[in-house]
PyMOL Python script that loads the backbone (N, CA, C, O; Angstrom):
from pymol import cmd

cmd.read_pdbstr("""\
ATOM      1  N   MET A   1     100.192  85.022 108.266  1.00  0.00           N
ATOM      2  CA  MET A   1      98.907  85.362 108.671  1.00  0.00           C
ATOM      3  C   MET A   1      98.965  86.704 108.747  1.00  0.00           C
ATOM      4  O   MET A   1      99.962  87.199 109.273  1.00  0.00           O
ATOM      5  N   ASP A   2      97.736  87.704 108.156  1.00  0.00           N
ATOM      6  CA  ASP A   2      97.095  88.705 108.278  1.00  0.00           C
ATOM      7  C   ASP A   2      97.113  89.500 109.240  1.00  0.00           C
ATOM      8  O   ASP A   2      96.733  88.997 110.298  1.00  0.00           O
ATOM      9  N   GLU A   3      97.517  90.937 109.293  1.00  0.00           N
ATOM     10  CA  GLU A   3      97.293  91.582 110.544  1.00  0.00           C
ATOM     11  C   GLU A   3      96.169  92.753 110.055  1.00  0.00           C
ATOM     12  O   GLU A   3      96.335  93.193 108.918  1.00  0.00           O
ATOM     13  N   MET A   4      95.211  93.199 110.726  1.00  0.00           N
ATOM     14  CA  MET A   4      94.205  94.154 110.355  1.00  0.00           C
ATOM     15  C   MET A   4      93.975  95.011 111.593  1.00  0.00           C
ATOM     16  O   MET A   4      93.943  94.326 112.616  1.00  0.00           O
ATOM     17  N   GLU A   5      93.819  96.212 111.772  1.00  0.00           N
ATOM     18  CA  GLU A   5      93.373  97.199 112.299  1.00  0.00           C
ATOM     19  C   GLU A   5      92.259  98.265 111.802  1.00  0.00           C
ATOM     20  O   GLU A   5      92.243  98.401 110.579  1.00  0.00           O
ATOM     21  N   THR A   6      91.501  98.898 112.389  1.00  0.00           N
ATOM     22  CA  THR A   6      90.451  99.864 112.093  1.00  0.00           C
ATOM     23  C   THR A   6      91.551 101.333 112.430  1.00  0.00           C
ATOM     24  O   THR A   6      92.403 101.410 113.315  1.00  0.00           O
ATOM     25  N   LEU A   7      91.268 102.130 111.653  1.00  0.00           N
ATOM     26  CA  LEU A   7      91.928 103.456 111.796  1.00  0.00           C
ATOM     27  C   LEU A   7      90.821 104.441 111.659  1.00  0.00           C
ATOM     28  O   LEU A   7      90.290 104.557 110.555  1.00  0.00           O
ATOM     29  N   ASP A   8      90.382 105.222 112.742  1.00  0.00           N
ATOM     30  CA  ASP A   8      89.611 106.587 112.262  1.00  0.00           C
ATOM     31  C   ASP A   8      90.319 107.592 112.177  1.00  0.00           C
ATOM     32  O   ASP A   8      91.014 107.928 113.136  1.00  0.00           O
ATOM     33  N   PHE A   9      90.300 108.479 110.715  1.00  0.00           N
ATOM     34  CA  PHE A   9      91.025 109.588 111.091  1.00  0.00           C
ATOM     35  C   PHE A   9      90.450 110.652 110.135  1.00  0.00           C
ATOM     36  O   PHE A   9      90.159 110.321 108.986  1.00  0.00           O
ATOM     37  N   GLN A  10      90.308 111.683 110.486  1.00  0.00           N
ATOM     38  CA  GLN A  10      89.641 112.921 109.946  1.00  0.00           C
ATOM     39  C   GLN A  10      88.501 112.574 108.918  1.00  0.00           C
ATOM     40  O   GLN A  10      88.409 112.911 107.738  1.00  0.00           O
ATOM     41  N   GLY A  11      87.501 111.666 109.834  1.00  0.00           N
ATOM     42  CA  GLY A  11      86.080 111.433 109.557  1.00  0.00           C
ATOM     43  C   GLY A  11      86.098 110.315 108.671  1.00  0.00           C
ATOM     44  O   GLY A  11      85.058 109.916 108.148  1.00  0.00           O
ATOM     45  N   TRP A  12      87.439 109.670 108.421  1.00  0.00           N
ATOM     46  CA  TRP A  12      87.167 108.402 107.596  1.00  0.00           C
ATOM     47  C   TRP A  12      87.334 106.999 108.313  1.00  0.00           C
ATOM     48  O   TRP A  12      88.066 106.962 109.302  1.00  0.00           O
ATOM     49  N   HIS A  13      86.727 105.883 107.896  1.00  0.00           N
ATOM     50  CA  HIS A  13      86.757 104.724 108.750  1.00  0.00           C
ATOM     51  C   HIS A  13      87.840 103.981 107.959  1.00  0.00           C
ATOM     52  O   HIS A  13      87.346 103.490 106.944  1.00  0.00           O
ATOM     53  N   PHE A  14      89.042 103.753 108.073  1.00  0.00           N
ATOM     54  CA  PHE A  14      89.636 102.917 107.457  1.00  0.00           C
ATOM     55  C   PHE A  14      89.924 101.232 108.137  1.00  0.00           C
ATOM     56  O   PHE A  14      89.967 100.851 109.307  1.00  0.00           O
ATOM     57  N   LEU A  15      90.070 100.569 106.978  1.00  0.00           N
ATOM     58  CA  LEU A  15      90.281  98.886 107.338  1.00  0.00           C
ATOM     59  C   LEU A  15      91.782  98.892 106.960  1.00  0.00           C
ATOM     60  O   LEU A  15      92.025  99.043 105.763  1.00  0.00           O
ATOM     61  N   CYS A  16      92.841  98.747 107.827  1.00  0.00           N
ATOM     62  CA  CYS A  16      94.151  98.757 107.578  1.00  0.00           C
ATOM     63  C   CYS A  16      94.522  97.274 107.858  1.00  0.00           C
ATOM     64  O   CYS A  16      94.244  96.606 108.854  1.00  0.00           O
ATOM     65  N   SER A  17      95.455  96.791 106.358  1.00  0.00           N
ATOM     66  CA  SER A  17      95.880  95.655 106.724  1.00  0.00           C
ATOM     67  C   SER A  17      97.187  95.133 106.088  1.00  0.00           C
ATOM     68  O   SER A  17      97.404  95.460 104.921  1.00  0.00           O
ATOM     69  N   GLY A  18      98.031  94.397 106.701  1.00  0.00           N
ATOM     70  CA  GLY A  18      99.273  93.859 106.252  1.00  0.00           C
ATOM     71  C   GLY A  18      98.651  92.183 105.501  1.00  0.00           C
ATOM     72  O   GLY A  18      98.168  91.261 106.159  1.00  0.00           O
ATOM     73  N   GLU A  19      98.859  92.208 103.988  1.00  0.00           N
ATOM     74  CA  GLU A  19      98.300  90.824 103.807  1.00  0.00           C
ATOM     75  C   GLU A  19      99.391  90.060 103.069  1.00  0.00           C
ATOM     76  O   GLU A  19     100.275  90.602 102.405  1.00  0.00           O
ATOM     77  N   GLN A  20      99.221  88.544 103.275  1.00  0.00           N
ATOM     78  CA  GLN A  20     100.010  87.828 102.896  1.00  0.00           C
ATOM     79  C   GLN A  20     100.122  87.486 101.504  1.00  0.00           C
ATOM     80  O   GLN A  20      99.200  86.787 101.085  1.00  0.00           O
ATOM     81  N   LEU A  21     101.081  87.825 100.624  1.00  0.00           N
ATOM     82  CA  LEU A  21     101.008  87.366  99.113  1.00  0.00           C
ATOM     83  C   LEU A  21     101.012  85.985  99.148  1.00  0.00           C
ATOM     84  O   LEU A  21     101.084  85.330 100.187  1.00  0.00           O
ATOM     85  N   PRO A  22     100.923  85.455  97.847  1.00  0.00           N
ATOM     86  CA  PRO A  22     101.327  84.099  97.459  1.00  0.00           C
ATOM     87  C   PRO A  22     102.975  83.797  97.781  1.00  0.00           C
ATOM     88  O   PRO A  22     103.355  82.747  98.298  1.00  0.00           O
ATOM     89  N   SER A  23     103.707  84.695  97.459  1.00  0.00           N
ATOM     90  CA  SER A  23     105.050  84.590  97.449  1.00  0.00           C
ATOM     91  C   SER A  23     105.648  84.271  98.872  1.00  0.00           C
ATOM     92  O   SER A  23     106.690  83.639  99.046  1.00  0.00           O
ATOM     93  N   GLY A  24     104.802  84.825  99.926  1.00  0.00           N
ATOM     94  CA  GLY A  24     104.993  85.055 101.303  1.00  0.00           C
ATOM     95  C   GLY A  24     105.328  86.385 102.357  1.00  0.00           C
ATOM     96  O   GLY A  24     105.383  86.551 103.575  1.00  0.00           O
ATOM     97  N   ALA A  25     105.515  87.224 101.114  1.00  0.00           N
ATOM     98  CA  ALA A  25     105.582  88.736 101.683  1.00  0.00           C
ATOM     99  C   ALA A  25     104.476  89.254 101.992  1.00  0.00           C
ATOM    100  O   ALA A  25     103.362  88.732 101.947  1.00  0.00           O
ATOM    101  N   PHE A  26     104.789  90.368 102.335  1.00  0.00           N
ATOM    102  CA  PHE A  26     103.522  91.195 102.712  1.00  0.00           C
ATOM    103  C   PHE A  26     103.073  92.026 102.192  1.00  0.00           C
ATOM    104  O   PHE A  26     103.980  92.298 101.406  1.00  0.00           O
ATOM    105  N   GLN A  27     101.847  93.117 101.881  1.00  0.00           N
ATOM    106  CA  GLN A  27     101.526  94.073 100.994  1.00  0.00           C
ATOM    107  C   GLN A  27     100.663  94.749 102.092  1.00  0.00           C
ATOM    108  O   GLN A  27     100.108  94.225 103.058  1.00  0.00           O
ATOM    109  N   ALA A  28     100.699  96.270 101.631  1.00  0.00           N
ATOM    110  CA  ALA A  28     100.097  97.060 102.770  1.00  0.00           C
ATOM    111  C   ALA A  28      98.547  97.418 102.096  1.00  0.00           C
ATOM    112  O   ALA A  28      98.606  98.063 101.050  1.00  0.00           O
ATOM    113  N   THR A  29      97.504  97.149 102.471  1.00  0.00           N
ATOM    114  CA  THR A  29      96.428  97.241 101.782  1.00  0.00           C
ATOM    115  C   THR A  29      95.574  98.280 102.913  1.00  0.00           C
ATOM    116  O   THR A  29      95.529  98.126 104.133  1.00  0.00           O
ATOM    117  N   VAL A  30      94.838  99.519 101.993  1.00  0.00           N
ATOM    118  CA  VAL A  30      93.787 100.039 102.911  1.00  0.00           C
ATOM    119  C   VAL A  30      92.513 100.124 102.037  1.00  0.00           C
ATOM    120  O   VAL A  30      92.439 100.359 100.831  1.00  0.00           O
ATOM    121  N   ARG A  31      91.358  99.835 103.085  1.00  0.00           N
ATOM    122  CA  ARG A  31      90.175  99.834 102.695  1.00  0.00           C
ATOM    123  C   ARG A  31      89.430 101.063 103.322  1.00  0.00           C
ATOM    124  O   ARG A  31      90.079 101.736 104.122  1.00  0.00           O
ATOM    125  N   TYR A  32      88.397 101.355 103.104  1.00  0.00           N
ATOM    126  CA  TYR A  32      87.458 102.236 104.117  1.00  0.00           C
ATOM    127  C   TYR A  32      85.640 101.722 104.022  1.00  0.00           C
ATOM    128  O   TYR A  32      84.966 101.107 103.196  1.00  0.00           O
ATOM    129  N   LYS A  33      85.402 102.305 105.220  1.00  0.00           N
ATOM    130  CA  LYS A  33      83.856 101.960 105.164  1.00  0.00           C
ATOM    131  C   LYS A  33      83.032 103.144 104.207  1.00  0.00           C
ATOM    132  O   LYS A  33      83.204 104.331 104.483  1.00  0.00           O
ATOM    133  N   ALA A  34      82.308 102.824 103.296  1.00  0.00           N
ATOM    134  CA  ALA A  34      81.636 103.657 102.481  1.00  0.00           C
ATOM    135  C   ALA A  34      80.675 103.900 102.978  1.00  0.00           C
ATOM    136  O   ALA A  34      79.893 102.966 103.155  1.00  0.00           O
ATOM    137  N   PRO A  35      80.317 105.190 103.403  1.00  0.00           N
ATOM    138  CA  PRO A  35      78.792 105.572 103.605  1.00  0.00           C
ATOM    139  C   PRO A  35      77.961 105.619 102.545  1.00  0.00           C
ATOM    140  O   PRO A  35      78.410 105.856 101.423  1.00  0.00           O
ATOM    141  N   PRO A  36      76.387 105.357 102.807  1.00  0.00           N
ATOM    142  CA  PRO A  36      75.885 105.387 104.135  1.00  0.00           C
ATOM    143  C   PRO A  36      75.622 103.787 104.645  1.00  0.00           C
ATOM    144  O   PRO A  36      75.192 103.530 105.769  1.00  0.00           O
ATOM    145  N   CYS A  37      75.936 102.814 103.683  1.00  0.00           N
ATOM    146  CA  CYS A  37      75.873 101.378 104.291  1.00  0.00           C
ATOM    147  C   CYS A  37      77.077 100.831 104.677  1.00  0.00           C
ATOM    148  O   CYS A  37      77.111  99.604 104.778  1.00  0.00           O
ATOM    149  N   ASN A  38      78.179 101.534 104.942  1.00  0.00           N
ATOM    150  CA  ASN A  38      79.483 101.123 105.039  1.00  0.00           C
ATOM    151  C   ASN A  38      79.811 100.007 104.474  1.00  0.00           C
ATOM    152  O   ASN A  38      80.105  99.023 105.153  1.00  0.00           O
ATOM    153  N   ASP A  39      79.809  99.992 102.929  1.00  0.00           N
ATOM    154  CA  ASP A  39      80.202  99.034 102.218  1.00  0.00           C
ATOM    155  C   ASP A  39      81.683  99.286 102.155  1.00  0.00           C
ATOM    156  O   ASP A  39      82.067 100.451 102.259  1.00  0.00           O
ATOM    157  N   ILE A  40      82.696  98.154 101.968  1.00  0.00           N
ATOM    158  CA  ILE A  40      83.781  97.930 102.217  1.00  0.00           C
ATOM    159  C   ILE A  40      84.496  98.234 100.814  1.00  0.00           C
ATOM    160  O   ILE A  40      84.187  97.502  99.874  1.00  0.00           O
ATOM    161  N   ARG A  41      85.347  99.170 100.621  1.00  0.00           N
ATOM    162  CA  ARG A  41      85.937  99.493  99.411  1.00  0.00           C
ATOM    163  C   ARG A  41      87.245  99.951  99.485  1.00  0.00           C
ATOM    164  O   ARG A  41      87.640 100.886 100.181  1.00  0.00           O
ATOM    165  N   THR A  42      88.100  99.043  98.511  1.00  0.00           N
ATOM    166  CA  THR A  42      89.653  98.959  98.413  1.00  0.00           C
ATOM    167  C   THR A  42      89.953 100.413  97.717  1.00  0.00           C
ATOM    168  O   THR A  42      89.454 100.817  96.666  1.00  0.00           O
ATOM    169  N   LEU A  43      91.054 101.224  98.701  1.00  0.00           N
ATOM    170  CA  LEU A  43      91.748 102.558  98.135  1.00  0.00           C
ATOM    171  C   LEU A  43      92.996 102.157  97.783  1.00  0.00           C
ATOM    172  O   LEU A  43      93.375 102.513  96.667  1.00  0.00           O
ATOM    173  N   VAL A  44      93.723 101.515  98.441  1.00  0.00           N
ATOM    174  CA  VAL A  44      95.067 101.820  98.185  1.00  0.00           C
ATOM    175  C   VAL A  44      96.001 100.268  98.391  1.00  0.00           C
ATOM    176  O   VAL A  44      96.016  99.713  99.490  1.00  0.00           O
ATOM    177  N   LEU A  45      96.528  99.860  97.537  1.00  0.00           N
ATOM    178  CA  LEU A  45      97.221  98.376  97.577  1.00  0.00           C
ATOM    179  C   LEU A  45      98.778  99.141  97.120  1.00  0.00           C
ATOM    180  O   LEU A  45      99.109  99.757  96.107  1.00  0.00           O
ATOM    181  N   GLY A  46      99.520  98.776  98.377  1.00  0.00           N
ATOM    182  CA  GLY A  46     100.676  99.428  98.612  1.00  0.00           C
ATOM    183  C   GLY A  46     101.612  98.636  97.659  1.00  0.00           C
ATOM    184  O   GLY A  46     101.518  97.409  97.694  1.00  0.00           O
ATOM    185  N   PRO A  47     102.789  99.391  96.542  1.00  0.00           N
ATOM    186  CA  PRO A  47     103.702  98.733  96.040  1.00  0.00           C
ATOM    187  C   PRO A  47     104.637  97.877  96.489  1.00  0.00           C
ATOM    188  O   PRO A  47     104.961  96.851  95.891  1.00  0.00           O
ATOM    189  N   GLU A  48     105.066  98.227  97.465  1.00  0.00           N
ATOM    190  CA  GLU A  48     106.004  97.770  98.574  1.00  0.00           C
ATOM    191  C   GLU A  48     105.811  96.171  99.099  1.00  0.00           C
ATOM    192  O   GLU A  48     104.666  95.782  99.330  1.00  0.00           O
ATOM    193  N   ARG A  49     106.766  95.411  99.250  1.00  0.00           N
ATOM    194  CA  ARG A  49     106.634  94.172  99.833  1.00  0.00           C
ATOM    195  C   ARG A  49     107.366  94.236 101.005  1.00  0.00           C
ATOM    196  O   ARG A  49     108.466  94.787 100.959  1.00  0.00           O
ATOM    197  N   PHE A  50     106.819  93.616 102.409  1.00  0.00           N
ATOM    198  CA  PHE A  50     107.591  93.683 103.546  1.00  0.00           C
ATOM    199  C   PHE A  50     107.771  91.814 103.785  1.00  0.00           C
ATOM    200  O   PHE A  50     107.343  90.864 103.130  1.00  0.00           O
ATOM    201  N   ASP A  51     108.593  91.906 105.014  1.00  0.00           N
ATOM    202  CA  ASP A  51     108.655  90.634 105.683  1.00  0.00           C
ATOM    203  C   ASP A  51     107.905  90.150 106.453  1.00  0.00           C
ATOM    204  O   ASP A  51     107.744  88.946 106.651  1.00  0.00           O
ATOM    205  N   THR A  52     107.260  91.212 107.070  1.00  0.00           N
ATOM    206  CA  THR A  52     106.519  90.779 108.173  1.00  0.00           C
ATOM    207  C   THR A  52     104.964  91.414 107.915  1.00  0.00           C
ATOM    208  O   THR A  52     104.847  92.378 107.157  1.00  0.00           O
ATOM    209  N   ALA A  53     103.868  90.871 108.531  1.00  0.00           N
ATOM    210  CA  ALA A  53     102.661  91.445 108.312  1.00  0.00           C
ATOM    211  C   ALA A  53     102.543  92.894 109.064  1.00  0.00           C
ATOM    212  O   ALA A  53     101.913  93.849 108.608  1.00  0.00           O
ATOM    213  N   GLN A  54     103.295  92.882 110.350  1.00  0.00           N
ATOM    214  CA  GLN A  54     102.952  94.204 111.433  1.00  0.00           C
ATOM    215  C   GLN A  54     103.959  95.326 110.428  1.00  0.00           C
ATOM    216  O   GLN A  54     103.646  96.503 110.608  1.00  0.00           O
ATOM    217  N   GLN A  55     104.861  95.150 109.630  1.00  0.00           N
ATOM    218  CA  GLN A  55     105.459  95.909 108.804  1.00  0.00           C
ATOM    219  C   GLN A  55     104.722  96.553 108.176  1.00  0.00           C
ATOM    220  O   GLN A  55     104.521  97.763 108.288  1.00  0.00           O
ATOM    221  N   ALA A  56     104.052  95.528 107.167  1.00  0.00           N
ATOM    222  CA  ALA A  56     102.824  96.060 106.034  1.00  0.00           C
ATOM    223  C   ALA A  56     101.711  96.790 106.636  1.00  0.00           C
ATOM    224  O   ALA A  56     101.242  97.732 105.997  1.00  0.00           O
ATOM    225  N   LEU A  57     101.244  96.500 107.729  1.00  0.00           N
ATOM    226  CA  LEU A  57     100.197  97.234 108.516  1.00  0.00           C
ATOM    227  C   LEU A  57     100.611  98.497 108.958  1.00  0.00           C
ATOM    228  O   LEU A  57      99.725  99.351 108.979  1.00  0.00           O
ATOM    229  N   GLY A  58     102.064  98.930 109.423  1.00  0.00           N
ATOM    230  CA  GLY A  58     102.128 100.109 109.614  1.00  0.00           C
ATOM    231  C   GLY A  58     102.218 101.047 108.579  1.00  0.00           C
ATOM    232  O   GLY A  58     101.878 102.227 108.652  1.00  0.00           O
ATOM    233  N   ARG A  59     102.789 100.347 107.414  1.00  0.00           N
ATOM    234  CA  ARG A  59     102.832 101.181 106.161  1.00  0.00           C
ATOM    235  C   ARG A  59     101.664 101.652 105.871  1.00  0.00           C
ATOM    236  O   ARG A  59     101.474 102.867 105.804  1.00  0.00           O
ATOM    237  N   ALA A  60     100.455 100.520 105.600  1.00  0.00           N
ATOM    238  CA  ALA A  60      99.388 100.620 105.564  1.00  0.00           C
ATOM    239  C   ALA A  60      98.529 101.815 105.987  1.00  0.00           C
ATOM    240  O   ALA A  60      97.723 102.354 105.229  1.00  0.00           O
ATOM    241  N   LYS A  61      98.782 102.233 107.392  1.00  0.00           N
ATOM    242  CA  LYS A  61      98.454 103.265 108.280  1.00  0.00           C
ATOM    243  C   LYS A  61      98.749 104.266 107.827  1.00  0.00           C
ATOM    244  O   LYS A  61      97.885 105.091 107.529  1.00  0.00           O
ATOM    245  N   GLU A  62     100.144 104.505 107.631  1.00  0.00           N
ATOM    246  CA  GLU A  62     100.778 105.701 107.008  1.00  0.00           C
ATOM    247  C   GLU A  62      99.968 106.168 105.444  1.00  0.00           C
ATOM    248  O   GLU A  62      99.620 107.305 105.127  1.00  0.00           O
ATOM    249  N   LEU A  63      99.841 105.092 104.761  1.00  0.00           N
ATOM    250  CA  LEU A  63      99.309 105.498 103.380  1.00  0.00           C
ATOM    251  C   LEU A  63      97.741 105.916 103.553  1.00  0.00           C
ATOM    252  O   LEU A  63      97.227 106.737 102.793  1.00  0.00           O
ATOM    253  N   ALA A  64      97.040 105.300 104.585  1.00  0.00           N
ATOM    254  CA  ALA A  64      95.799 105.867 104.941  1.00  0.00           C
ATOM    255  C   ALA A  64      95.649 107.130 105.689  1.00  0.00           C
ATOM    256  O   ALA A  64      94.508 107.459 106.014  1.00  0.00           O
ATOM    257  N   MET A  65      96.501 107.769 105.959  1.00  0.00           N
ATOM    258  CA  MET A  65      96.818 109.160 106.846  1.00  0.00           C
ATOM    259  C   MET A  65      96.908 109.905 105.786  1.00  0.00           C
ATOM    260  O   MET A  65      96.251 110.939 105.667  1.00  0.00           O
ATOM    261  N   LYS A  66      97.929 109.363 104.676  1.00  0.00           N
ATOM    262  CA  LYS A  66      98.244 110.417 103.865  1.00  0.00           C
ATOM    263  C   LYS A  66      97.068 110.730 102.598  1.00  0.00           C
ATOM    264  O   LYS A  66      96.878 111.840 102.102  1.00  0.00           O
ATOM    265  N   TRP A  67      96.409 109.574 102.256  1.00  0.00           N
ATOM    266  CA  TRP A  67      95.359 109.603 101.484  1.00  0.00           C
ATOM    267  C   TRP A  67      94.316 110.487 102.247  1.00  0.00           C
ATOM    268  O   TRP A  67      93.820 111.358 101.532  1.00  0.00           O
ATOM    269  N   ALA A  68      93.908 110.457 103.445  1.00  0.00           N
ATOM    270  CA  ALA A  68      93.139 111.372 104.141  1.00  0.00           C
ATOM    271  C   ALA A  68      93.554 112.796 103.879  1.00  0.00           C
ATOM    272  O   ALA A  68      92.793 113.550 103.273  1.00  0.00           O
ATOM    273  N   ASN A  69      94.744 113.196 104.316  1.00  0.00           N
ATOM    274  CA  ASN A  69      95.265 114.438 104.108  1.00  0.00           C
ATOM    275  C   ASN A  69      95.128 115.226 102.859  1.00  0.00           C
ATOM    276  O   ASN A  69      95.067 116.453 102.780  1.00  0.00           O
ATOM    277  N   GLU A  70      95.080 114.199 101.713  1.00  0.00           N
ATOM    278  CA  GLU A  70      95.189 114.946 100.546  1.00  0.00           C
ATOM    279  C   GLU A  70      93.855 115.118 100.308  1.00  0.00           C
ATOM    280  O   GLU A  70      93.670 115.579  99.181  1.00  0.00           O
ATOM    281  N   ARG A  71      92.663 114.893 101.047  1.00  0.00           N
ATOM    282  CA  ARG A  71      91.425 115.189 100.696  1.00  0.00           C
ATOM    283  C   ARG A  71      90.847 115.743 101.834  1.00  0.00           C
ATOM    284  O   ARG A  71      90.134 115.069 102.578  1.00  0.00           O
ATOM    285  N   ALA A  72      91.128 117.069 102.054  1.00  0.00           N
ATOM    286  CA  ALA A  72      90.804 117.948 103.396  1.00  0.00           C
ATOM    287  C   ALA A  72      89.290 118.304 102.757  1.00  0.00           C
ATOM    288  O   ALA A  72      88.998 118.429 101.568  1.00  0.00           O
ATOM    289  N   GLY A  73      88.406 118.429 103.961  1.00  0.00           N
ATOM    290  CA  GLY A  73      87.157 118.947 103.917  1.00  0.00           C
ATOM    291  C   GLY A  73      86.280 118.098 105.030  1.00  0.00           C
ATOM    292  O   GLY A  73      86.417 117.983 106.248  1.00  0.00           O
ATOM    293  N   ASP A  74      85.342 117.562 104.119  1.00  0.00           N
ATOM    294  CA  ASP A  74      84.092 116.882 105.014  1.00  0.00           C
ATOM    295  C   ASP A  74      84.486 115.382 105.399  1.00  0.00           C
ATOM    296  O   ASP A  74      83.804 114.743 106.200  1.00  0.00           O
ATOM    297  N   GLY A  75      85.512 114.906 104.843  1.00  0.00           N
ATOM    298  CA  GLY A  75      85.857 113.421 105.243  1.00  0.00           C
ATOM    299  C   GLY A  75      85.314 112.429 104.189  1.00  0.00           C
ATOM    300  O   GLY A  75      85.330 111.216 104.401  1.00  0.00           O
ATOM    301  N   ARG A  76      84.785 113.027 102.931  1.00  0.00           N
ATOM    302  CA  ARG A  76      84.292 112.200 102.210  1.00  0.00           C
ATOM    303  C   ARG A  76      84.807 112.555 100.572  1.00  0.00           C
ATOM    304  O   ARG A  76      84.206 112.294  99.529  1.00  0.00           O
ATOM    305  N   GLY A  77      86.021 113.180 100.740  1.00  0.00           N
ATOM    306  CA  GLY A  77      86.815 113.633  99.573  1.00  0.00           C
ATOM    307  C   GLY A  77      86.062 115.002  98.518  1.00  0.00           C
ATOM    308  O   GLY A  77      86.251 115.255  97.328  1.00  0.00           O
ATOM    309  N   ASP A  78      85.304 115.583  99.395  1.00  0.00           N
ATOM    310  CA  ASP A  78      84.888 116.957  98.708  1.00  0.00           C
ATOM    311  C   ASP A  78      85.690 117.855  99.159  1.00  0.00           C
ATOM    312  O   ASP A  78      85.018 118.745  99.681  1.00  0.00           O
ATOM    313  N   ALA A  79      86.559 118.022  99.206  1.00  0.00           N
ATOM    314  CA  ALA A  79      87.318 119.404  99.586  1.00  0.00           C
ATOM    315  C   ALA A  79      86.932 120.349  98.264  1.00  0.00           C
ATOM    316  O   ALA A  79      87.344 121.507  98.191  1.00  0.00           O
TER     317      ALA A  79
END
""", "prot")
cmd.dss("prot")
cmd.show_as("cartoon", "prot")
cmd.util.cbc("prot")
cmd.orient("prot")
């Protein structure tokens, strides 16, 4: 079963998830809501594989915060 949570961080609205792969392992996935119409766009598909959805979800949150920290400014990547 997949795990998903929203994360608001530095003006970004992320959808973080631990998604189950066909192998049964889980992958960290980060998406965001792109303004102005809140279209969902995929930012990061983590390369690691995890035993549980919760572990992958935790990693997805870390990846989202890292991604945002690399893009200081107005929260839209215009640093």
